[in-house]
C-alpha positions as CSV (number, residue, x, y, z in Angstrom):
1,M,90.4,-26.1,25.6
2,T,90.2,-29.0,23.1
3,I,92.6,-31.9,23.0
4,Q,94.0,-30.4,19.7
5,D,94.7,-27.1,21.4
6,E,96.4,-29.0,24.2
7,M,98.6,-31.0,21.8
8,R,99.9,-27.9,19.9
9,P,102.4,-26.8,22.6
10,L,103.5,-30.5,23.0
11,F,103.9,-31.5,19.4
12,G,104.4,-28.1,17.7
13,P,107.9,-27.2,19.1
14,L,109.1,-30.8,18.6
15,L,108.0,-30.8,15.0
16,A,109.5,-27.4,14.4
17,D,112.8,-28.6,15.7
18,L,112.7,-31.8,13.8
19,F,112.0,-30.1,10.5
20,Q,114.7,-27.5,11.1
21,A,117.1,-30.3,11.8
22,R,116.1,-32.4,8.8
23,D,114.0,-30.6,6.3
24,G,112.3,-33.1,4.0
25,G,113.1,-36.3,5.7
26,I,110.3,-36.6,8.2
27,L,106.6,-36.8,7.4
28,V,103.6,-36.3,9.8
29,A,101.1,-39.1,9.2
30,G,98.2,-40.4,11.3
31,G,95.5,-38.4,12.8
32,Y,97.7,-35.5,13.8
33,G,98.9,-35.1,10.2
34,L,95.2,-34.9,9.1
35,F,94.6,-32.3,11.9
36,L,97.5,-30.1,10.7
37,K,96.4,-30.3,7.1
38,Q,92.8,-29.5,8.0
39,S,94.1,-26.5,10.1
40,W,96.1,-25.2,7.1
41,L,93.1,-25.6,4.7
42,L,90.8,-23.7,7.1
43,Q,93.3,-20.8,6.9
44,H,93.2,-21.0,3.1
45,P,89.5,-21.7,2.1
46,E,90.1,-20.4,-1.4
47,L,92.3,-23.4,-2.3
48,P,90.4,-26.1,-4.3
49,I,90.2,-29.5,-2.7
50,A,88.2,-32.6,-3.5
51,V,85.4,-31.9,-1.0
52,P,85.5,-28.4,0.6
53,I,85.6,-28.6,4.4
54,S,82.5,-26.3,4.5
55,Q,80.6,-29.2,2.9
56,W,81.6,-31.8,5.5
57,R,78.8,-32.9,7.8
58,D,81.3,-33.3,10.6
59,N,84.4,-31.1,10.3
60,S,85.6,-31.4,13.9
61,P,89.2,-32.5,13.9
62,R,89.8,-36.1,15.1
63,V,91.0,-36.4,18.6
64,T,94.5,-37.8,18.9
65,K,97.2,-38.0,21.5
66,D,99.7,-39.8,19.3
67,L,102.2,-38.3,16.8
68,D,103.0,-40.8,14.0
69,L,106.2,-39.8,12.0
70,V,107.4,-41.5,8.9
71,V,111.2,-41.2,8.9
72,G,113.1,-41.4,5.6
73,L,115.5,-44.2,5.1
74,D,118.2,-41.6,4.3
75,V,117.7,-40.1,7.8
76,I,118.1,-43.5,9.4
77,S,121.2,-44.3,7.5
78,D,122.9,-40.9,8.0
79,A,124.7,-41.1,11.4
80,A,124.6,-37.4,12.1
81,A,121.0,-36.9,11.1
82,H,120.0,-40.0,12.9
83,A,121.6,-38.9,16.2
84,Q,120.1,-35.4,15.8
85,V,116.6,-36.8,15.5
86,L,117.0,-38.7,18.7
87,Q,118.5,-35.8,20.5
88,T,115.6,-33.5,19.4
89,I,113.0,-36.0,20.6
90,E,114.6,-36.4,24.0
91,K,115.2,-32.6,24.3
92,H,111.4,-32.2,24.3
93,G,110.9,-34.6,27.2
94,F,110.0,-37.7,25.4
95,K,111.6,-40.9,26.8
96,V,112.1,-44.3,25.2
97,S,109.1,-46.6,25.8
98,A,110.0,-49.8,27.8
99,K,107.4,-51.7,25.8
100,N,108.5,-50.6,22.3
101,P,112.1,-49.6,22.8
102,R,113.8,-47.2,20.4
103,W,110.8,-46.5,18.1
104,Q,108.1,-45.3,20.6
105,F,108.7,-42.4,22.9
106,I,106.4,-41.3,25.7
107,K,106.0,-38.0,27.6
108,E,104.3,-38.1,30.9
109,L,101.8,-35.4,31.7
110,P,100.1,-34.3,35.0
111,K,97.1,-36.4,36.2
112,A,98.6,-39.7,34.9
113,R,98.2,-38.7,31.3
114,K,100.7,-39.1,28.5
115,V,101.4,-38.4,24.8
116,I,103.2,-40.7,22.4
117,V,105.5,-40.2,19.5
118,E,106.0,-43.2,17.2
119,L,108.6,-43.5,14.4
120,H,107.7,-45.5,11.3
121,A,109.7,-46.3,8.1
122,P,109.0,-48.2,4.9
123,F,110.6,-51.6,4.4
124,P,113.9,-50.9,2.7
125,S,114.8,-52.5,-0.6
126,T,117.9,-54.4,-1.3
127,H,119.4,-51.2,-2.8
128,D,119.0,-49.2,0.4
129,S,122.4,-49.3,2.1
130,G,123.1,-48.3,5.7
131,V,119.8,-49.8,7.0
132,A,118.6,-53.2,8.0
133,A,115.1,-54.4,8.8
134,D,113.0,-57.2,10.2
135,R,109.3,-57.7,10.7
136,I,109.3,-55.2,13.6
137,R,112.1,-52.7,13.2
138,V,114.1,-50.7,10.6
139,K,117.6,-50.0,12.0
140,R,120.7,-48.2,11.1
141,K,123.6,-50.5,10.1
142,P,125.9,-50.4,11.9
143,S,123.9,-49.6,15.0
144,L,124.5,-46.4,16.9
145,R,123.3,-48.2,20.1
146,E,122.1,-45.7,22.7
147,R,122.7,-42.8,20.4
148,G,120.3,-44.1,17.9
149,F,116.7,-45.1,17.3
150,H,114.7,-47.7,15.4
151,A,111.7,-47.1,13.3
152,R,108.7,-49.4,13.3
153,T,108.6,-51.4,10.1
154,N,105.7,-50.1,8.1
155,P,105.5,-51.7,4.6
156,E,102.4,-49.6,3.9
157,A,104.5,-46.5,4.0
158,I,105.8,-47.5,0.7
159,G,106.4,-44.5,-1.6
160,S,106.5,-42.1,1.2
161,A,109.5,-40.3,-0.3
162,L,107.5,-39.6,-3.5
163,N,106.1,-36.1,-3.7
164,P,105.2,-35.4,0.0
165,F,102.9,-32.4,0.4
166,R,104.3,-29.4,2.1
167,F,102.5,-26.5,3.8
168,E,102.9,-24.3,6.9
169,V,100.8,-24.0,10.0
170,D,101.4,-20.9,12.1
171,G,104.8,-20.5,10.4
172,M,105.8,-24.2,11.0
173,P,106.7,-26.2,8.0
174,V,104.9,-29.6,7.7
175,L,105.3,-32.5,5.3
176,V,102.6,-35.1,5.0
177,P,102.6,-38.3,2.8
178,N,101.3,-38.2,-0.8
179,P,97.7,-39.3,-0.9
180,I,98.4,-42.7,-2.5
181,T,100.9,-43.7,0.3
182,W,98.6,-42.2,2.9
183,S,95.6,-44.0,1.6
184,I,97.5,-47.3,1.5
185,M,98.4,-46.9,5.2
186,K,94.9,-46.0,6.3
187,L,93.0,-48.5,4.1
188,T,95.2,-51.3,5.4
189,A,94.8,-50.2,9.0
190,A,91.0,-50.1,8.6
191,D,90.9,-53.6,7.0
192,D,93.1,-55.1,9.7
193,R,91.0,-53.7,12.5
194,W,87.7,-54.7,10.8
195,K,89.0,-58.3,10.5
196,S,89.9,-58.3,14.2
197,A,86.5,-57.0,15.1
198,N,84.9,-60.0,13.3
199,Q,86.9,-62.8,15.0
200,P,84.2,-64.7,17.0
201,D,86.8,-66.2,19.3
202,K,87.9,-62.8,20.6
203,P,86.4,-61.2,23.7
204,E,83.6,-58.7,23.1
205,E,85.6,-55.8,24.5
206,F,88.4,-56.5,22.1
207,R,86.0,-56.8,19.1
208,A,84.2,-53.5,20.1
209,F,87.6,-51.7,20.3
210,S,88.7,-53.1,17.0
211,R,85.5,-52.1,15.3
212,A,85.8,-48.5,16.7
213,Q,89.4,-48.4,15.4
214,A,88.4,-49.7,12.0
215,I,85.7,-47.0,11.7
216,K,88.2,-44.3,12.8
217,H,90.7,-45.4,10.1
218,A,88.0,-45.6,7.4
219,Q,86.9,-42.1,8.3
220,D,90.5,-41.0,8.1
221,V,90.6,-42.4,4.5
222,C,87.6,-40.3,3.7
223,R,89.0,-37.1,5.2
224,M,92.3,-37.6,3.6
225,V,90.7,-38.0,0.1
226,A,88.4,-35.0,0.8
227,M,91.4,-32.8,1.5
228,V,93.4,-33.7,-1.6
229,S,94.5,-30.5,-3.4
230,R,94.7,-30.0,-7.1
231,D,98.5,-30.2,-7.1
232,E,98.4,-33.5,-5.2
233,S,95.8,-34.9,-7.5
234,D,97.9,-33.9,-10.6
235,A,100.8,-35.9,-9.1
236,T,99.0,-39.1,-8.3
237,P,99.3,-40.8,-11.8
238,T,103.1,-40.8,-11.5
239,I,103.0,-42.2,-7.9
240,I,100.5,-44.8,-8.9
241,E,102.7,-45.9,-11.8
242,A,105.6,-46.3,-9.4
243,L,103.6,-48.3,-6.8
244,R,101.0,-50.3,-8.8
245,T,102.9,-53.6,-9.0
246,T,103.7,-53.6,-5.2
247,A,101.9,-56.0,-2.9
248,E,100.9,-53.1,-0.6
249,F,99.3,-51.1,-3.5
250,Q,97.5,-54.2,-4.8
251,R,96.2,-55.1,-1.3
252,A,94.8,-51.5,-0.9
253,A,93.1,-51.9,-4.3
254,R,91.4,-55.1,-3.1
255,I,90.3,-53.3,0.1
256,V,88.8,-50.5,-1.9
257,A,86.9,-53.0,-4.1
258,E,85.7,-54.9,-1.0
259,T,84.7,-52.0,1.2
260,F,84.0,-48.8,-0.9
261,S,82.6,-49.9,-4.2
262,N,78.9,-50.4,-3.3
263,D,76.3,-49.5,-0.7
264,D,76.2,-53.0,0.8
265,Q,79.7,-52.9,2.2
266,W,80.6,-52.1,5.8
267,V,82.4,-48.8,5.0
268,S,79.3,-47.5,3.2
269,Q,77.0,-48.6,5.9
270,V,78.9,-47.0,8.8
271,I,80.7,-44.0,7.2
272,S,78.5,-42.7,4.5
273,E,76.1,-41.1,7.0
274,S,79.0,-38.7,8.0
275,W,79.0,-37.3,4.4
276,S,76.4,-36.0,2.0
277,D,75.6,-38.4,-0.9
278,E,77.5,-36.1,-3.3
279,S,80.6,-35.8,-1.1
280,F,80.8,-39.6,-0.4
281,A,80.4,-40.2,-4.1
282,I,83.4,-38.0,-4.8
283,I,85.4,-39.8,-2.2
284,R,84.4,-43.2,-3.5
285,S,85.0,-42.4,-7.2
286,T,88.4,-40.9,-6.4
287,L,89.5,-44.1,-4.6
288,G,88.1,-46.1,-7.5
289,R,90.0,-44.1,-10.0
290,W,93.3,-44.4,-8.1
291,Y,92.9,-48.2,-7.7
292,A,91.1,-49.0,-10.9
293,D,91.9,-52.3,-12.8
294,I,94.0,-53.7,-10.0
295,A,91.7,-55.7,-7.7
């Protein structure tokens, strides 16, 4: 049994209940979101995407034991929906993490193993009522205290409410972020980790872990772009226009220019071997088109 097969009975029922409780307000991001989308595409090989999975050199789903959810600000501000989300998470045996209270939930498994659910939310604007945020948390205002949750502040989730992509896996509805928001999240994570990996004052173990994480996130960028459907691609100009002046979009554009634009950069050196020249060129040109004339 693969880790992905093991995660299905743990995450699947939780996601089904969450989407039933709040259809449209919760997105699956991170590695598990990529896994679910890949699973759906394998069931529909006739659907056109940027790089067909059959052409990937490595189409094994990424191993992940974490479930990253992007929660809509409207869900956080709505007292009934807010409380229902927390009740659903707890019903499935996930308990509040002592280290990251209210936005990280842990389920203990046999043999000292565990799986984690993390709640994320974009930083609210001044027009978003019913929520408050700081550098760490997005919270409902006023607080529901023990009946409520926080979401981890994730500025890179900007635009997550714009045109999320919907599909079904084994009858379960799934929503994932639009490719622009998802790429901003993953590009930023890869860049942050790569910078950490190159801090000479850090222990070698820390730097090696950061490097591995940077490569993982960069590979996720490539897989995410490769799986962009025609409908998603058609919607990207409108999303880009809505986000192009934001600091998060512009930073992502700089990251693309500094890491994907030529063969001498670190992404090309460590990731390109996982793809054929033709496939990697499609991924690179797609990112270049999305983030053109910004960097």
